[in-house]
LUMLUMVO-404024 format. One record per residue: residue number from 1; x, y, z of N, C-alpha, C in turn. Coordinates in steps of 0.02 Angstrom, whole numbers, plus 50000, padded with zeros to 5 digits. Layout:
% residues N
  titi    n.u    n.v    n.w   ca.u   ca.v   ca.w    c.u    c.v    c.w
   NUM      X      Y      Z      X      Y      Z      X      Y      Z
...
//
This chain:
% residues 261
  titi    n.u    n.v    n.w   ca.u   ca.v   ca.w    c.u    c.v    c.w
     1  49351  47693  41455  49388  47717  41498  49358  47711  41566
     2  49392  47652  41602  49383  47623  41668  49398  47708  41708
     3  49354  47700  41766  49362  47749  41802  49457  47770  41852
     4  49492  47715  41846  49554  47710  41857  49607  47748  41802
     5  49578  47725  41733  49616  47753  41689  49598  47839  41685
     6  49545  47838  41707  49527  47913  41702  49560  47953  41758
     7  49559  47928  41804  49584  47941  41873  49676  47976  41861
     8  49698  47907  41820  49768  47932  41800  49773  47981  41736
     9  49728  47984  41712  49747  48024  41655  49728  48099  41689
    10  49677  48109  41732  49673  48186  41738  49729  48190  41780
    11  49756  48155  41836  49817  48174  41855  49881  48190  41819
    12  49892  48145  41768  49949  48173  41720  49931  48235  41700
    13  49853  48255  41666  49867  48313  41659  49864  48371  41674
    14  49834  48372  41744  49865  48431  41792  49912  48421  41800
    15  49979  48372  41807  50042  48397  41818  50086  48406  41780
    16  50043  48422  41721  50083  48430  41655  50054  48510  41639
    17  50002  48515  41683  49989  48600  41677  49943  48607  41610
    18  49910  48538  41572  49853  48540  41522  49793  48588  41546
    19  49775  48569  41609  49703  48603  41619  49712  48675  41652
    20  49773  48697  41645  49765  48776  41673  49748  48827  41616
    21  49748  48787  41561  49713  48837  41504  49653  48820  41489
    22  49613  48799  41519  49527  48764  41520  49489  48818  41510
    23  49461  48828  41465  49399  48858  41444  49330  48864  41510
    24  49305  48914  41531  49242  48908  41551  49191  48877  41532
    25  49134  48815  41564  49093  48778  41543  49035  48849  41508
    26  49019  48825  41467  48978  48867  41424  48921  48856  41461
    27  48911  48800  41478  48827  48790  41509  48807  48842  41569
    28  48852  48865  41596  48857  48918  41643  48847  48982  41641
    29  48845  49007  41577  48865  49077  41554  48822  49099  41516
    30  48783  49092  41457  48737  49097  41405  48662  49131  41442
    31  48656  49181  41398  48587  49216  41424  48580  49282  41340
    32  48518  49308  41359  48524  49375  41317  48466  49394  41359
    33  48476  49485  41350  48467  49532  41399  48453  49590  41345
    34  48407  49628  41369  48386  49703  41345  48389  49745  41406
    35  48420  49816  41407  48399  49880  41433  48353  49921  41398
    36  48318  49952  41440  48271  50008  41392  48247  50074  41442
    37  48242  50123  41408  48217  50191  41448  48147  50196  41424
    38  48094  50232  41451  48057  50262  41423  48051  50330  41439
    39  48064  50385  41383  48054  50445  41400  48006  50464  41407
    40  47942  50441  41406  47886  50469  41426  47867  50479  41505
    41  47901  50427  41531  47891  50418  41592  47952  50415  41654
    42  47997  50403  41625  48070  50421  41655  48080  50347  41684
    43  48057  50284  41667  48066  50220  41696  48126  50195  41651
    44  48166  50148  41710  48218  50112  41660  48220  50044  41689
    45  48228  50007  41634  48198  49935  41634  48253  49888  41601
    46  48240  49830  41650  48298  49781  41594  48252  49708  41608
    47  48281  49659  41546  48245  49599  41559  48302  49543  41526
    48  48277  49492  41537  48340  49427  41544  48306  49353  41531
    49  48329  49301  41491  48313  49264  41484  48361  49202  41479
    50  48371  49135  41508  48437  49102  41494  48418  49028  41507
    51  48441  48986  41474  48447  48910  41510  48500  48886  41577
    52  48473  48934  41603  48512  48931  41682  48454  48926  41723
    53  48457  48907  41785  48424  48915  41847  48411  48984  41868
    54  48360  49019  41875  48369  49088  41917  48422  49144  41879
    55  48420  49152  41823  48459  49198  41781  48449  49248  41831
    56  48398  49280  41834  48394  49349  41874  48421  49356  41913
    57  48455  49310  41966  48487  49311  42014  48565  49352  42005
    58  48584  49352  41965  48634  49405  41965  48660  49444  41892
    59  48606  49429  41856  48603  49487  41787  48595  49568  41807
    60  48541  49575  41834  48491  49630  41822  48515  49680  41875
    61  48530  49743  41868  48550  49790  41923  48523  49856  41896
    62  48494  49887  41960  48455  49951  41950  48446  49992  41983
    63  48461  50060  41992  48430  50127  42032  48404  50167  42000
    64  48345  50187  42025  48303  50247  42026  48349  50309  42019
    65  48347  50346  41956  48398  50424  41940  48454  50397  41944
    66  48470  50335  41943  48554  50326  41934  48560  50283  41849
    67  48533  50225  41853  48548  50200  41787  48516  50112  41807
    68  48536  50086  41754  48525  50012  41760  48584  49970  41710
    69  48604  49899  41726  48654  49875  41694  48623  49801  41696
    70  48659  49755  41633  48672  49702  41636  48739  49663  41640
    71  48740  49607  41672  48805  49579  41668  48796  49486  41652
    72  48839  49477  41606  48821  49416  41573  48897  49375  41564
    73  48877  49319  41512  48933  49281  41489  48967  49259  41543
    74  49049  49257  41529  49088  49247  41563  49089  49282  41641
    75  49026  49283  41678  49022  49332  41713  49048  49357  41768
    76  49064  49424  41799  49087  49445  41850  49019  49475  41894
    77  48988  49449  41926  48929  49496  41960  48939  49548  41981
    78  48992  49572  42020  49042  49631  42038  49032  49701  41969
    79  49022  49655  41915  49011  49736  41878  48943  49775  41891
    80  48889  49724  41897  48849  49758  41916  48844  49823  41958
    81  48846  49817  42020  48853  49860  42057  48909  49907  42058
    82  48971  49899  42008  49024  49942  42013  48988  49981  41949
    83  48952  49969  41906  48932  50011  41853  48890  50057  41899
    84  48833  50039  41942  48806  50095  41982  48818  50146  42009
    85  48881  50116  42051  48919  50172  42078  48961  50221  42054
    86  48983  50201  41974  49014  50238  41937  48965  50291  41903
    87  48894  50268  41884  48854  50318  41864  48842  50370  41930
    88  48835  50347  41983  48802  50396  42027  48861  50441  42047
    89  48933  50418  42023  48982  50473  42004  48997  50513  41961
    90  48948  50501  41896  48949  50541  41853  48991  50535  41778
    91  49007  50459  41795  49029  50451  41735  48996  50408  41686
    92  49008  50438  41614  48969  50411  41550  48985  50323  41552
    93  48906  50309  41535  48934  50240  41500  48984  50193  41472
    94  48994  50255  41428  49064  50208  41387  49113  50217  41434
    95  49124  50270  41475  49184  50267  41526  49186  50220  41565
    96  49121  50203  41596  49103  50171  41658  49121  50076  41616
    97  49102  50080  41565  49134  50000  41529  49219  49998  41520
    98  49243  50049  41494  49323  50056  41498  49340  50065  41577
    99  49322  50076  41595  49355  50099  41698  49353  50014  41716
   100  49296  49991  41703  49272  49916  41737  49314  49863  41702
   101  49312  49869  41649  49364  49819  41625  49443  49832  41640
   102  49469  49895  41642  49528  49909  41658  49546  49878  41722
   103  49496  49901  41757  49510  49869  41835  49507  49811  41853
   104  49469  49751  41803  49471  49691  41793  49539  49661  41820
   105  49534  49625  41880  49620  49592  41885  49613  49530  41860
   106  49545  49491  41843  49546  49437  41795  49573  49373  41857
   107  49519  49382  41911  49560  49309  41967  49548  49249  41957
   108  49517  49231  41904  49490  49166  41886  49419  49155  41959
   109  49398  49085  41927  49345  49059  41991  49334  48998  41997
   110  49352  48984  42073  49354  48920  42080  49417  48877  42061
   111  49472  48920  42050  49530  48875  42039  49554  48863  41961
   112  49487  48903  41917  49501  48896  41849  49513  48971  41812
   113  49529  48965  41746  49491  49029  41722  49447  49051  41720
   114  49447  49122  41728  49359  49137  41693  49371  49201  41671
   115  49399  49209  41618  49447  49262  41597  49388  49340  41565
   116  49416  49374  41594  49372  49446  41584  49371  49471  41510
   117  49403  49432  41456  49403  49442  41379  49337  49403  41364
   118  49309  49373  41402  49238  49332  41377  49184  49352  41419
   119  49197  49411  41455  49127  49449  41498  49105  49502  41442
   120  49025  49496  41450  48991  49556  41410  48941  49580  41461
   121  48943  49636  41458  48887  49686  41518  48866  49756  41470
   122  48823  49779  41496  48782  49841  41470  48757  49895  41529
   123  48772  49940  41517  48749  50011  41553  48716  50048  41544
   124  48673  50086  41569  48612  50149  41530  48630  50175  41599
   125  48628  50240  41580  48611  50300  41630  48548  50322  41641
   126  48532  50365  41670  48456  50391  41687  48415  50408  41636
   127  48467  50435  41587  48423  50479  41516  48416  50435  41455
   128  48431  50341  41481  48431  50307  41414  48491  50313  41381
   129  48540  50343  41400  48616  50344  41346  48642  50290  41377
   130  48683  50244  41329  48716  50178  41347  48766  50161  41320
   131  48793  50107  41347  48866  50065  41307  48864  50008  41321
   132  48897  49959  41278  48872  49894  41280  48961  49854  41268
   133  48968  49801  41271  49039  49765  41256  49034  49689  41264
   134  49054  49669  41215  49046  49581  41200  49122  49586  41207
   135  49150  49545  41256  49209  49525  41248  49223  49460  41194
   136  49299  49464  41168  49306  49414  41098  49319  49350  41119
   137  49310  49333  41188  49306  49269  41215  49246  49219  41239
   138  49185  49281  41234  49111  49262  41237  49093  49202  41186
   139  49064  49150  41230  49049  49105  41180  49014  49130  41118
   140  49012  49098  41064  48973  49110  41007  48895  49069  41014
   141  48864  49094  40972  48866  49165  40948  48843  49218  40993
   142  48898  49272  41001  48880  49325  41054  48893  49410  41014
   143  48859  49443  41035  48868  49500  41011  48791  49548  41064
   144  48798  49615  41033  48746  49675  41061  48726  49693  40996
   145  48670  49724  41009  48641  49774  40959  48602  49859  40985
   146  48619  49898  40953  48603  49963  40977  48523  49978  40949
   147  48494  50002  40973  48436  50045  40979  48424  50101  41007
   148  48356  50128  40981  48350  50209  41010  48317  50180  41095
   149  48337  50213  41134  48351  50202  41201  48330  50129  41227
   150  48395  50087  41185  48380  50018  41221  48445  49993  41188
   151  48463  49941  41235  48514  49875  41191  48519  49816  41219
   152  48516  49771  41143  48511  49702  41163  48575  49670  41179
   153  48598  49617  41215  48661  49576  41203  48647  49507  41235
   154  48693  49454  41195  48673  49389  41231  48736  49357  41205
   155  48732  49296  41229  48806  49247  41207  48777  49188  41217
   156  48806  49135  41195  48757  49064  41157  48698  49068  41138
   157  48703  49099  41079  48639  49106  41051  48627  49083  40976
   158  48577  49081  40954  48576  49045  40900  48589  49088  40825
   159  48595  49148  40840  48646  49182  40803  48617  49256  40801
   160  48646  49299  40753  48617  49388  40770  48544  49393  40773
   161  48502  49361  40731  48427  49369  40720  48411  49368  40808
   162  48447  49362  40846  48413  49349  40920  48415  49416  40960
   163  48472  49466  40937  48470  49535  40967  48451  49578  40924
   164  48435  49567  40848  48411  49590  40807  48331  49619  40825
   165  48311  49552  40831  48242  49548  40841  48208  49577  40913
   166  48255  49559  40953  48238  49620  41007  48234  49680  41002
   167  48272  49722  40990  48273  49798  40981  48220  49801  40916
   168  48218  49752  40876  48140  49778  40841  48087  49780  40877
   169  48091  49735  40906  48020  49692  40964  48003  49781  41012
   170  48065  49791  41018  48050  49823  41074  48030  49907  41057
   171  48050  49939  40992  48048  49975  40963  47974  49970  40939
   172  47949  49947  40910  47902  49930  40881  47825  49911  40926
   173  47844  49913  41002  47772  49870  41045  47760  49948  41066
   174  47685  49946  41070  47660  50010  41112  47631  49986  41176
   175  47641  50052  41221  47623  50020  41301  47666  50041  41347
   176  47661  50006  41403  47694  50027  41455  47776  49971  41459
   177  47815  50008  41493  47897  49979  41469  47905  49903  41482
   178  47866  49902  41537  47865  49816  41563  47851  49765  41499
   179  47789  49810  41451  47774  49739  41398  47813  49749  41348
   180  47861  49822  41332  47893  49815  41288  47960  49780  41280
   181  47968  49773  41361  48028  49722  41379  48002  49645  41372
   182  47950  49637  41386  47927  49569  41373  47950  49527  41290
   183  47896  49606  41258  47902  49579  41190  47989  49570  41154
   184  48013  49623  41192  48094  49606  41162  48120  49520  41183
   185  48083  49523  41239  48120  49426  41236  48087  49407  41194
   186  48026  49400  41185  47996  49367  41150  47996  49360  41080
   187  48038  49420  41037  48068  49412  40986  48135  49391  40983
   188  48173  49396  41036  48234  49360  41048  48231  49287  41037
   189  48158  49264  41061  48158  49192  41065  48136  49167  40999
   190  48102  49220  40973  48063  49176  40907  48122  49176  40849
   191  48184  49218  40868  48238  49222  40824  48302  49171  40829
   192  48278  49126  40876  48320  49046  40917  48352  49068  40992
   193  48347  49116  41004  48349  49133  41076  48425  49086  41096
   194  48413  49065  41145  48482  49036  41196  48471  48986  41157
   195  48529  48945  41123  48530  48894  41077  48519  48840  41127
   196  48526  48825  41181  48514  48772  41228  48449  48764  41247
   197  48406  48799  41248  48334  48805  41255  48327  48872  41319
   198  48277  48868  41350  48240  48905  41397  48240  48873  41474
   199  48251  48924  41506  48227  48890  41583  48197  48958  41640
   200  48244  49001  41633  48223  49074  41676  48219  49128  41657
   201  48167  49183  41660  48190  49252  41652  48168  49307  41702
   202  48182  49350  41704  48170  49407  41737  48172  49470  41710
   203  48138  49519  41755  48137  49591  41741  48129  49650  41787
   204  48157  49677  41784  48181  49741  41840  48156  49803  41796
   205  48116  49847  41838  48084  49913  41818  48118  49961  41882
   206  48143  50024  41872  48120  50069  41924  48119  50139  41911
   207  48103  50174  41971  48067  50243  41955  48086  50262  42006
   208  48092  50306  42047  48091  50350  42104  48029  50359  42132
   209  48020  50327  42168  47953  50324  42226  47886  50301  42179
   210  47902  50270  42141  47843  50236  42094  47832  50171  42091
   211  47853  50144  42142  47833  50054  42168  47771  50073  42236
   212  47755  50005  42232  47701  50013  42279  47728  50022  42345
   213  47690  50050  42379  47690  50072  42455  47740  50148  42456
   214  47749  50152  42518  47791  50206  42526  47878  50199  42518
   215  47908  50247  42476  47981  50253  42460  48005  50207  42442
   216  47959  50170  42386  47979  50098  42347  48000  50127  42273
   217  48070  50131  42238  48085  50141  42189  48078  50091  42131
   218  48053  50022  42171  48059  49966  42109  47988  49946  42105
   219  47986  49995  42052  47928  49975  41997  47892  49899  41987
   220  47956  49855  41966  47937  49777  41963  47994  49747  41961
   221  47995  49713  42012  48047  49660  42001  48025  49579  42029
   222  48033  49552  41943  47993  49482  41933  48024  49427  41936
   223  48044  49375  41942  48082  49307  41913  48034  49257  41908
   224  48061  49236  41856  48018  49157  41850  48105  49111  41843
   225  48106  49105  41885  48165  49050  41904  48174  48952  41873
   226  48118  48943  41849  48129  48878  41824  48049  48857  41809
   227  48061  48869  41746  47988  48854  41704  48015  48834  41614
   228  47967  48779  41599  47997  48761  41528  47951  48812  41472
   229  47930  48865  41513  47923  48929  41443  47916  48999  41494
   230  47976  49012  41520  47992  49055  41561  47966  49129  41545
   231  47974  49135  41473  47943  49217  41438  47868  49224  41442
   232  47823  49169  41438  47765  49147  41432  47740  49174  41500
   233  47770  49138  41544  47747  49155  41630  47760  49228  41648
   234  47819  49251  41618  47844  49333  41653  47793  49393  41610
   235  47780  49364  41539  47715  49400  41518  47664  49392  41573
   236  47639  49336  41571  47583  49342  41616  47578  49377  41693
   237  47633  49376  41724  47661  49421  41781  47646  49483  41770
   238  47685  49497  41718  47694  49584  41686  47621  49608  41659
   239  47582  49564  41615  47509  49585  41622  47457  49597  41670
   240  47481  49561  41743  47430  49577  41785  47467  49632  41813
   241  47518  49646  41828  47547  49710  41860  47509  49754  41835
   242  47519  49769  41770  47498  49811  41705  47408  49837  41737
   243  47381  49779  41753  47312  49777  41760  47289  49810  41814
   244  47330  49783  41867  47329  49827  41931  47371  49894  41955
   245  47394  49925  41890  47442  49991  41902  47401  50051  41930
   246  47335  50050  41932  47309  50109  41971  47340  50145  42022
   247  47359  50093  42077  47404  50110  42141  47435  50130  42127
   248  47492  50140  42077  47528  50173  42063  47528  50247  42037
   249  47457  50250  42016  47442  50345  41994  47465  50380  42053
   250  47520  50402  42076  47548  50466  42129  47569  50521  42096
   251  47582  50564  42123  47631  50615  42086  47685  50608  42081
   252  47706  50632  42021  47775  50598  41967  47761  50522  41937
   253  47719  50498  41952  47719  50442  41916  47669  50421  41865
   254  47631  50470  41848  47591  50468  41784  47612  50409  41725
   255  47570  50378  41713  47606  50319  41641  47643  50275  41670
   256  47671  50279  41736  47728  50227  41748  47690  50141  41750
   257  47723  50097  41716  47694  50034  41731  47601  50037  41691
   258  47591  50087  41649  47514  50065  41611  47470  50107  41678
   259  47507  50161  41710  47445  50194  41766  47419  50245  41731
   260  47391  50288  41740  47338  50314  41727  47380  50384  41708
   261  47379  50438  41679  47419  50489  41654  47372  50536  41668
//
């Protein structure tokens, strides 16, 4: 079809309203992530991987003594800060999921449908209690898996084995929370991962006053924005952080990211 014919066909479709019900481009919406809690140290953390550039730029949200969240699929990034605000207000993760979905006006995106029925997100409070939601229009395979002190979720995945492997790896790995989160991403990738491939990964861990320097609640915030093996590079960065974690052995931070107990 030449350019003139294509233009005429597009104009006809627009005038007939055919494109009003177009689905979002799945190339921009897939990811797999995990939220996790370490009851021994009080750390809250999350990690994510996707075949998009800089996935950590809008998926992971955390606040020490409050909670952590991931928002993905047909994503409304505003779900992240809303979840943290509702956690601060004392709502449970289950109530937060319902409240945010109920308040979503489903405004579309850039003049096209961006349906809330395709959104996926998870919320965890400061004690490791959590809730997760996968909308019925999230691009397949999409779903989430519960574990003890962790929840894994993803869309545009090779299959259910991705989230199952993530929970298994998180629960069976020993050591700091950061390494357990990376192991979960590795488990998800071993299960097939994002069926489009790999590109970026990110990790966030928070604990009150346990980051480097004064009044820093961020233990780790790492992003691998564009790499053919982003999980491998994320592991390298995490291992380096654990090796230097003696700087974080301050009051209330024993064991945080491998610091002395």
